Structure formats: structure tokens, C-alpha cells
C-alpha positions as CSV (number, residue, x, y, z in Angstrom):
1,M,168.6,-168.3,88.5
2,A,171.7,-170.0,87.2
3,S,170.3,-169.8,83.6
4,R,169.5,-166.1,83.9
5,E,173.0,-165.3,85.2
6,A,174.5,-167.3,82.4
7,F,172.3,-165.4,79.9
8,R,173.4,-162.0,81.4
9,K,177.0,-162.9,81.1
10,Y,176.4,-164.0,77.5
11,L,174.8,-160.6,76.6
12,E,177.6,-158.7,78.3
13,G,180.3,-160.7,76.5
14,A,178.6,-160.2,73.2
15,G,178.3,-156.4,73.7
16,A,174.5,-156.5,73.5
17,I,173.9,-154.8,76.8
18,D,176.3,-152.0,75.9
19,C,174.6,-151.6,72.5
20,L,171.1,-151.4,74.1
21,S,172.3,-149.0,76.8
22,K,173.8,-146.5,74.2
23,A,170.6,-146.6,72.2
24,L,168.4,-146.0,75.2
25,I,170.7,-143.1,76.3
26,K,170.3,-141.5,72.8
27,L,166.5,-141.9,73.1
28,Y,166.6,-140.3,76.6
29,Q,168.7,-137.4,75.2
30,Q,166.1,-136.5,72.6
31,E,164.3,-133.3,73.6
32,Q,161.3,-134.3,71.4
33,K,160.7,-137.9,71.8
34,P,159.8,-139.8,68.6
35,E,156.3,-141.3,68.2
36,D,157.7,-144.7,67.3
37,A,160.4,-145.5,69.9
38,C,161.0,-149.0,68.5
39,K,161.7,-147.5,65.1
40,F,164.1,-145.0,66.6
41,L,166.0,-147.7,68.5
42,R,166.3,-149.9,65.4
43,Q,167.8,-147.0,63.4
44,I,170.3,-146.2,66.2
45,M,171.3,-149.9,66.7
46,C,171.7,-150.5,63.0
47,E,172.5,-147.3,61.2
48,T,172.8,-149.2,57.9
49,C,169.4,-150.9,58.2
50,P,166.8,-149.6,55.7
51,T,163.9,-147.5,57.0
52,D,160.3,-148.8,56.9
53,E,159.7,-146.8,53.8
54,Q,162.7,-148.3,52.1
55,V,161.6,-151.8,53.1
56,T,158.2,-151.1,51.6
57,E,159.8,-149.8,48.4
58,M,162.2,-152.8,48.1
59,T,159.3,-155.2,48.7
60,K,157.4,-153.6,45.9
61,D,160.4,-153.7,43.6
62,L,160.8,-157.4,44.4
63,A,157.2,-158.2,43.5
64,D,157.5,-156.2,40.3
65,S,160.7,-158.1,39.4
66,K,159.0,-161.4,40.0
67,K,156.2,-160.5,37.7
68,E,158.7,-159.4,35.0
69,I,160.6,-162.7,35.4
70,C,157.3,-164.6,35.0
71,C,156.4,-162.6,31.9
72,L,159.8,-163.2,30.4
73,K,159.6,-166.9,31.1
74,K,156.2,-167.0,29.3
75,E,157.7,-165.1,26.4
76,I,160.6,-167.5,26.1
77,M,158.2,-170.5,26.3
78,S,156.0,-168.9,23.6
79,M,159.0,-168.3,21.4
80,K,160.2,-171.9,21.8
81,G,156.7,-173.2,21.0
82,E,156.7,-171.2,17.8
83,V,159.8,-172.8,16.5
84,R,158.8,-175.3,13.8
85,R,160.9,-177.9,12.0
86,S,162.1,-177.1,8.5
87,S,160.8,-179.0,5.5
88,S,163.9,-181.2,5.4
89,E,163.6,-182.0,9.1
90,V,160.0,-182.9,8.7
91,A,160.8,-185.2,5.8
92,L,163.6,-186.8,7.7
93,A,161.5,-187.4,10.8
94,L,158.6,-188.8,8.7
95,T,160.8,-191.2,6.8
96,G,162.7,-192.4,9.8
97,G,159.6,-192.9,11.9
98,F,157.7,-194.6,9.0
99,D,160.6,-197.1,8.4
100,K,160.7,-198.0,12.1
101,L,156.9,-198.5,12.2
102,K,157.0,-200.8,9.2
103,E,159.7,-202.9,10.7
104,D,157.9,-203.4,14.0
105,E,155.9,-206.6,13.5
106,A,154.5,-206.4,17.1
107,C,152.8,-203.1,16.4
108,T,149.0,-203.4,16.0
109,S,148.0,-199.8,15.8
110,L,145.5,-198.6,13.2
111,L,148.2,-196.2,12.0
112,K,150.5,-199.1,11.3
113,K,147.8,-201.0,9.4
114,H,146.6,-198.1,7.2
115,L,149.7,-196.0,6.7
116,T,150.8,-198.0,3.7
117,E,153.7,-197.1,1.4
118,E,151.3,-195.8,-1.2
119,V,149.4,-193.6,1.3
120,F,152.6,-192.4,2.9
121,N,154.0,-191.2,-0.5
122,E,150.7,-189.6,-1.4
123,L,150.5,-187.5,1.8
124,K,154.0,-186.9,3.0
125,E,154.5,-183.5,1.3
126,K,151.0,-182.1,1.8
127,K,150.2,-179.1,4.1
128,T,146.9,-177.7,5.3
129,A,146.1,-174.0,5.1
130,L,147.4,-173.7,8.7
131,K,150.6,-175.6,7.6
132,S,149.8,-178.8,9.4
133,T,151.8,-181.7,8.0
134,L,151.4,-185.4,8.0
135,L,154.1,-185.5,10.8
136,D,151.8,-183.3,13.0
137,C,149.2,-186.0,12.7
138,V,151.2,-189.2,13.0
139,Q,154.2,-188.2,15.2
140,S,152.7,-189.8,18.4
141,G,152.0,-193.1,16.6
142,L,155.4,-193.2,15.0
143,E,157.0,-192.8,18.4
144,H,154.7,-195.0,20.5
145,H,154.1,-198.3,18.8
146,D,151.8,-199.4,21.6
147,S,149.2,-196.8,20.5
148,G,145.8,-198.1,19.7
149,V,145.0,-195.5,17.1
150,G,148.3,-193.5,16.7
151,L,146.7,-190.7,14.7
152,Y,145.5,-187.2,15.7
153,A,144.2,-184.2,13.6
154,A,146.4,-181.1,13.9
155,D,143.5,-179.0,12.5
156,A,140.0,-179.6,11.1
157,E,141.3,-179.6,7.5
158,C,143.4,-182.7,8.2
159,Y,140.4,-184.9,8.1
160,E,140.0,-184.0,4.4
161,L,143.5,-183.3,3.2
162,F,144.9,-186.5,4.7
163,G,141.7,-188.3,4.1
164,A,143.4,-191.3,2.4
165,L,144.7,-192.2,5.9
166,F,142.0,-190.7,8.2
167,K,139.0,-192.3,6.4
168,K,140.5,-195.8,6.7
169,V,141.3,-195.4,10.4
170,I,137.8,-193.9,11.0
171,N,136.0,-196.6,9.1
172,E,137.7,-199.3,11.1
173,Y,137.5,-197.7,14.5
174,H,133.8,-196.7,14.1
175,V,132.4,-200.0,13.1
176,D,129.5,-199.9,10.6
177,F,130.5,-196.4,9.4
178,G,131.8,-196.8,5.8
179,D,132.4,-194.4,3.0
180,D,128.7,-194.5,2.1
181,K,127.6,-193.3,5.5
182,T,127.0,-189.7,6.7
183,H,126.6,-188.6,10.3
184,P,123.0,-187.5,11.0
185,A,122.0,-184.1,12.3
186,S,122.1,-183.6,16.0
187,D,119.0,-184.9,17.9
188,W,119.1,-185.0,21.7
189,G,115.6,-186.4,21.9
190,D,113.5,-186.5,25.0
191,A,115.6,-187.0,28.1
192,T,112.6,-188.0,30.2
193,T,112.4,-191.3,28.4
194,F,115.5,-192.3,30.3
195,E,114.2,-193.5,33.7
196,N,116.4,-194.1,36.7
197,L,118.1,-197.3,35.9
198,D,118.6,-198.2,39.5
199,P,116.2,-196.4,41.8
200,E,117.1,-198.5,44.8
201,G,120.8,-197.8,44.4
202,E,121.7,-201.4,44.5
203,F,123.9,-201.6,41.4
204,I,124.9,-198.2,39.9
205,V,127.5,-196.2,41.8
206,S,127.6,-193.2,39.5
207,T,126.6,-192.0,36.0
208,R,128.2,-189.6,33.7
209,V,127.7,-188.3,30.1
210,R,130.3,-186.1,28.3
211,C,131.0,-184.7,24.9
212,G,133.9,-182.9,23.3
213,R,133.8,-179.7,21.3
214,S,136.3,-177.7,19.1
215,I,135.7,-174.0,18.7
216,E,135.5,-172.5,15.2
217,G,138.5,-170.4,14.2
218,F,141.1,-172.2,16.1
219,P,143.5,-175.1,15.1
220,F,143.9,-178.2,17.3
221,N,146.8,-178.8,19.7
222,P,149.9,-179.3,17.4
223,R,149.3,-176.0,15.6
224,M,148.1,-173.9,18.6
225,T,150.1,-171.0,19.9
226,M,150.2,-169.8,23.5
227,D,148.0,-166.9,22.4
228,H,145.5,-169.4,21.0
229,Y,145.3,-171.2,24.3
230,E,144.8,-168.0,26.2
231,Q,142.2,-166.7,23.8
232,I,140.1,-169.8,24.0
233,M,140.3,-169.8,27.8
234,E,139.2,-166.2,28.1
235,R,136.4,-166.6,25.6
236,V,135.1,-169.8,27.3
237,K,135.5,-168.1,30.7
238,T,133.1,-165.3,29.7
239,V,130.5,-167.8,28.4
240,L,130.7,-170.2,31.4
241,E,130.5,-167.5,34.0
242,G,127.2,-166.5,32.4
243,L,125.5,-169.9,33.0
244,Q,122.7,-169.9,35.5
245,D,120.7,-172.2,37.7
246,D,122.2,-175.6,38.5
247,L,125.0,-174.9,35.9
248,K,126.3,-171.9,37.8
249,G,129.8,-172.4,39.1
250,V,133.4,-171.2,39.4
251,F,136.0,-171.0,36.8
252,H,139.5,-172.1,37.9
253,P,142.5,-171.5,35.6
254,L,145.3,-174.0,36.2
255,E,147.9,-171.2,36.1
256,G,148.0,-169.7,39.5
257,M,145.8,-172.4,41.1
258,T,147.0,-173.3,44.6
259,K,148.7,-176.6,45.1
260,E,146.1,-177.5,47.7
261,L,143.1,-176.9,45.4
262,Q,144.8,-178.7,42.5
263,T,145.6,-181.8,44.6
264,Q,142.0,-181.9,46.0
265,L,140.4,-181.6,42.6
266,I,142.7,-184.3,41.1
267,D,142.1,-186.6,44.1
268,D,138.4,-186.3,43.7
269,H,138.7,-187.0,39.9
270,Y,137.3,-183.6,38.8
271,L,140.5,-182.2,37.4
272,F,142.6,-183.6,34.6
273,K,146.4,-184.0,34.8
274,E,149.0,-183.1,32.2
275,G,148.6,-185.4,29.2
276,D,150.0,-188.9,29.0
277,K,152.9,-189.9,26.7
278,F,150.7,-190.2,23.7
279,L,149.4,-186.7,24.0
280,Q,152.8,-185.3,25.0
281,T,154.4,-186.6,21.8
282,A,151.4,-185.4,19.8
283,N,152.3,-181.9,20.9
284,A,149.0,-181.6,22.9
285,C,150.7,-180.3,26.1
286,R,152.8,-177.4,25.1
287,F,152.8,-174.2,27.2
288,W,151.3,-176.2,30.1
289,P,149.5,-175.0,32.3
290,I,148.8,-171.8,30.3
291,G,145.4,-171.6,28.9
292,R,144.1,-174.7,30.8
293,A,141.2,-174.4,33.2
294,I,138.3,-176.2,34.8
295,F,134.8,-175.0,35.4
296,L,132.9,-176.7,38.2
297,N,129.3,-176.0,39.3
298,E,128.3,-175.7,42.9
299,P,126.8,-179.2,43.4
300,K,129.8,-180.6,41.5
301,T,127.6,-182.4,39.0
302,F,128.7,-180.3,35.9
303,V,132.3,-179.8,34.8
304,V,134.0,-178.3,31.8
305,W,137.6,-179.0,31.0
306,V,139.3,-176.2,28.9
307,N,142.2,-177.0,26.6
308,E,142.9,-180.5,28.0
309,E,142.9,-182.8,24.9
310,D,140.1,-180.8,23.1
311,H,139.2,-177.2,23.3
312,L,136.2,-178.3,25.5
313,R,135.2,-181.4,27.4
314,I,131.7,-180.9,28.8
315,I,130.7,-183.4,31.5
316,S,127.5,-184.0,33.5
317,M,127.6,-186.6,36.3
318,D,126.0,-187.6,39.5
319,K,125.7,-190.4,42.0
320,G,123.3,-193.2,41.2
321,G,121.5,-194.1,38.0
322,D,119.2,-191.1,37.1
323,L,120.5,-191.0,33.5
324,G,117.6,-188.8,32.3
325,A,118.5,-185.9,34.7
326,I,122.2,-186.2,34.0
327,Y,121.7,-186.3,30.2
328,Q,119.3,-183.3,30.3
329,R,121.9,-181.3,32.2
330,L,124.5,-182.0,29.5
331,K,122.0,-181.1,26.7
332,T,121.1,-177.8,28.4
333,A,124.8,-176.9,28.9
334,V,125.8,-177.7,25.4
335,E,123.0,-175.7,23.9
336,A,123.7,-172.8,26.3
337,I,127.4,-172.7,25.4
338,G,126.7,-173.2,21.7
339,K,124.6,-170.0,21.7
340,D,127.7,-167.9,22.3
341,M,130.3,-169.8,20.2
342,A,130.3,-171.9,17.0
343,F,131.7,-175.5,17.1
344,V,133.6,-177.2,14.4
345,R,131.3,-179.6,12.5
346,N,131.9,-181.6,9.4
347,E,129.0,-182.5,7.0
348,R,130.0,-186.2,6.9
349,L,131.7,-186.8,10.3
350,G,129.7,-184.5,12.6
351,Y,131.6,-182.7,15.4
352,L,135.4,-182.9,14.9
353,T,137.9,-183.2,17.7
354,F,141.6,-183.8,18.1
355,C,141.3,-187.6,18.0
356,P,139.5,-189.5,15.2
357,S,138.2,-192.0,17.8
358,N,136.0,-189.1,19.1
359,L,133.8,-187.9,16.3
360,G,130.1,-187.5,15.4
361,T,128.2,-187.0,18.6
362,T,131.4,-187.3,20.6
363,I,129.1,-188.6,23.3
364,R,130.3,-191.0,25.9
365,A,127.7,-192.1,28.4
366,S,129.0,-194.4,31.2
367,V,128.2,-195.9,34.5
368,H,130.2,-197.3,37.4
369,I,128.2,-200.4,38.1
370,K,128.4,-203.3,40.6
371,L,128.3,-206.6,38.7
372,P,130.1,-209.0,41.1
373,K,128.3,-212.1,39.8
374,L,128.5,-211.3,36.0
375,G,132.2,-210.3,36.6
376,K,132.9,-213.9,37.5
377,V,131.2,-215.2,34.3
378,R,133.0,-212.8,32.0
379,E,131.9,-214.4,28.7
380,K,128.2,-213.7,29.7
381,L,129.0,-210.1,30.5
382,D,131.0,-209.6,27.3
383,E,128.2,-211.2,25.2
384,A,125.6,-208.9,26.6
385,A,127.8,-205.9,26.2
386,A,128.6,-206.7,22.5
387,K,124.8,-207.1,21.8
388,Y,124.3,-203.4,22.8
389,K,127.7,-202.2,21.5
390,L,129.0,-201.4,25.0
391,Q,132.6,-201.0,26.1
392,V,133.5,-202.7,29.3
393,R,136.5,-201.5,31.4
394,G,137.8,-202.0,34.9
395,T,136.9,-199.8,37.8
396,R,139.6,-197.2,37.0
397,G,139.3,-197.4,33.2
398,E,141.1,-199.1,30.4
399,H,143.7,-201.8,31.3
400,T,142.6,-201.9,34.9
401,E,140.8,-204.7,36.8
402,S,137.4,-204.6,38.3
403,E,137.5,-203.7,42.0
404,K,134.9,-205.5,44.2
405,G,132.9,-206.3,41.0
406,V,132.6,-202.6,39.9
407,F,133.0,-202.0,36.1
408,D,133.1,-198.8,34.0
409,I,130.6,-199.5,31.1
410,S,129.9,-197.0,28.3
411,N,128.5,-196.8,24.8
412,K,131.0,-197.7,22.1
413,R,129.4,-196.0,19.1
414,R,129.6,-192.2,18.7
415,L,129.6,-191.7,15.0
416,G,126.7,-192.4,12.6
417,L,123.9,-192.0,15.1
418,T,122.2,-189.2,17.0
419,E,123.1,-188.1,20.5
420,Y,119.9,-189.7,21.8
421,E,120.6,-193.0,20.0
422,A,124.1,-193.2,21.4
423,V,122.9,-192.8,25.0
424,K,119.9,-195.1,24.3
425,E,122.3,-197.9,23.5
426,M,124.0,-197.5,26.8
427,Y,120.6,-197.2,28.6
428,D,119.2,-200.4,27.1
429,G,122.4,-202.3,27.6
430,I,122.7,-201.4,31.3
431,K,119.1,-202.3,31.8
432,E,119.7,-205.8,30.5
433,L,123.0,-206.2,32.5
434,I,121.2,-205.4,35.7
435,E,118.6,-208.0,35.0
436,L,121.4,-210.5,34.1
437,E,123.2,-209.7,37.3
438,K,120.0,-210.4,39.3
439,N,119.4,-213.7,37.5
440,T,123.0,-215.0,37.5
441,E,124.0,-217.6,40.1
442,D,127.0,-216.6,42.1
443,V,130.2,-218.5,41.4
444,K,133.1,-218.8,43.7
445,E,136.3,-217.2,42.5
446,E,138.3,-220.4,42.6
447,E,135.7,-222.2,40.5
448,K,135.4,-219.5,37.8
449,P,138.1,-216.9,37.6
450,A,137.3,-213.7,35.8
451,E,138.8,-213.4,32.3
452,A,140.9,-210.4,31.4
453,S,139.0,-207.5,29.8
454,P,139.6,-207.1,26.1
455,S,142.1,-204.3,25.3
456,E,140.5,-201.1,24.0
457,T,142.1,-198.7,21.7
458,K,141.6,-195.4,23.5
459,P,143.1,-194.4,26.8
460,S,140.4,-193.9,29.5
461,E,139.4,-190.8,31.3
462,S,139.2,-190.9,35.1
463,A,135.6,-190.8,36.3
464,P,134.9,-187.9,38.7
465,K,134.0,-188.9,42.3
466,V,130.4,-187.8,42.7
């Protein structure tokens, strides 16, 4: 009772009771009572308050203003992205960056090795038909001396126009692919020849096979405009939404994606994040997240990344070791997508992408595999991997350690062999590694510590959780 009395006194002192009484009296005096009594009381108590109709109109105006602000921000972003350096600025940046690269004796990138004074002078003033310069291709490597490669193609013509540099880098990165070699025609072979590598589920956690594709008629990241990104996304969206059967799924543009969905997809390793420092400096992340998207099928075994590093990254994956089914799904998807759009392909180098480390088939077939005993006898693991030209990484990719004996192992060769041959190398190698693991005597950690994994030259992709 005391609290009620205190509240009554508060209302009287504040004039609230008097205000309510006057409003109720006016309502009582109305000969024709209004249908909405609450609305009438609000108007009487606050004569300056807007009506419901005015509130509705103001809410609409606010929404329209927000849309207009969003459009203006995109327009400003687009205009900023269109600003290009003058010829003198390009020359200054090239010379300054090249001089610093030459002076850095600790740098071991392929760019540092092959961008000699002679090559630099030969290429520094050249431009492709799309006006890509040498700087567009080397700016990331000039800035980041810890790059493994340090070179990107700003458009497809760069592989030819700046061939004096690209050929040397390609020939060294893709071992056994010299000037006399030509990438063969595509041949996906018979997927049924790849049996389940681990039917009992004892060793292989998950398997994935992916490839990259560039779409004809568009430049690569450094020369792409905001309109290019949006055109590619809309074109790809139409194609992907037409896929059927186990490829059928949902297209998710990053722009407008809820924070909750984005976080979930990233946590589950399906969705890519904004590029690392190497891609940032290579101008691969402009206008982010505009034009970027992910397509995910219903069972979450098929993913397409749109405008991440390449125009398309097409990925098939699943739990366990049924490589044949996973490989067949990728083959079906690539062929279905290829019916509706042409991909950039070079007669000598095969399919072209943004990075010269990813040419030819662009195929990377990998497994997350438990090799706890071999992991403790690292020289034996590395010897077997080298025999089949496999790349051994830690559980979470390059420059990471194995967790509980789990490694990420993939084919190393992508150029100079067919799609089937690239996957077959991984298949045969994993088969032997499993047998070696079975026949290797366990060694205690303190007796034989695992050696560090050899450093690779290409940043890893996170494996989707399947």
C-alpha cells in the first residue's frame, strides 16, 4: 500500500493525473465517440505528436533515405575503385618496389628469383589490351617479401605479354613442366575406378576435390570493376539455380547476408573470408562484399565460391574416403556449369586463373587423414608423399601442425596432366600411406619427435567441415 500511495503522489506532483483527467473529459464530451479511443487520447495528450498516417509516411521516407544512402555509398566505392595510377605513378611504384626487392637478401619468393634487371626493363612499360601493367601483376610480391610466389595475373593476356616472367615462375613452380610441354586436353576419366579408400572409416576423416575457373569476357581481380563483380555474380546465380538432383541448392550473396548465417558458414568452413594480406595488396578484395557469393547444395557436399580469389571455385566434398563419388559430383557440376558459360583456357597452360600456381586442371584433391604413427616418423611420411608428388600440410593447412595425427594431404601437380591423372596421383599415394600407417610401429613422442612440415609456396584453403 505504501508503494501505491507513493506512486499516486508522484503522478499528482508530475501533473500526469491532471493531464489524463483532461483527456478523458474531452473524450467524454465528444457527442460521437471515436472508434479508436487510444488514438484520440494520444492526440489530445500530445497535440504535437504525429498521427499514425504521418508515422507511416515518415517510416517509409526513412527506409527510402537509407536505400539512397546505400546506393550513394556504392557509387562512391565504385568511383574510388575506378581511380587508376598515372603512368608516372606506376613507374615510380615499380622502380621503388623492385629496388627494395633486390636489396632483400632474405626474400626467397619466385618473383625475387625471376624478376631480373633484364626482365624488369623488358616488361615495365608494357600494357595488355585491358591496360594491365606489370605493377598489377607484381605489386603483392613487391610489398610482401614473405610471399612464396609473389605473382598474379591481372587478366588472361598477362600470361603471354609478361611471359618472360610468368614462364619462368610457372616452369619452376610446376615441376616437370618446361617450355617444351603443353597441357593436354581435359579428360576426367572414369570416376568409378576410384574405390573408397577407407571403407571402414579408420583413417580418412573427409575428402574434397575442387577446381578454379575464370569466365570468358572478364578480366581478373586487379582490373575488375564493381559492375564486373555484379555481372559475374548475377550470371553465375542464374546458372547455379538451374542445377538439379544432388547439386540443387541455395545461392547466398554476401551482401545482405545476416551476421548469424555468415558466422555459421565460416565456423563450419563452408564460407570464405575476405582475402589475406597477399590478396589484399594484389587488389583482389576491392568492393567487398559486393559481387561475392556462395552456393551450397542441400546435403552440404557441393559448394561454389563466387568472386573469392577466382571467378569460380567449384568444390565437392564429403565425410570419409569415397573419392569416386566426390570426384564424379565435381565432374558433373563442372560440365553442367560449362554448358552455360565459357571458361578461359590457354592452348599451352590449360585453364587460367588469377594465380600462376593454379593452372592446367586447377584440380586439388585432398583428404584429412589420421596418420598418428607416420606423423612421428616424418621422414618416412615425406618420402612416400614425394614418391606420389603429394603435398603434406598440417590439420588446418599450410604452416600449421598436425592435430592428433591428422594431416591435410593433396596432389601437388595440376599442370601438364589430365584431371583424372591429377586425382589418380592423390588416390595412389593415399592408398600407400594407409598401408604404411598400418605397418608402421608406433613410436613414443619423446623418442621420435615429429619434424616440422616443409614450407609450401601457396596459402592453404580451409577445408569445409563435412
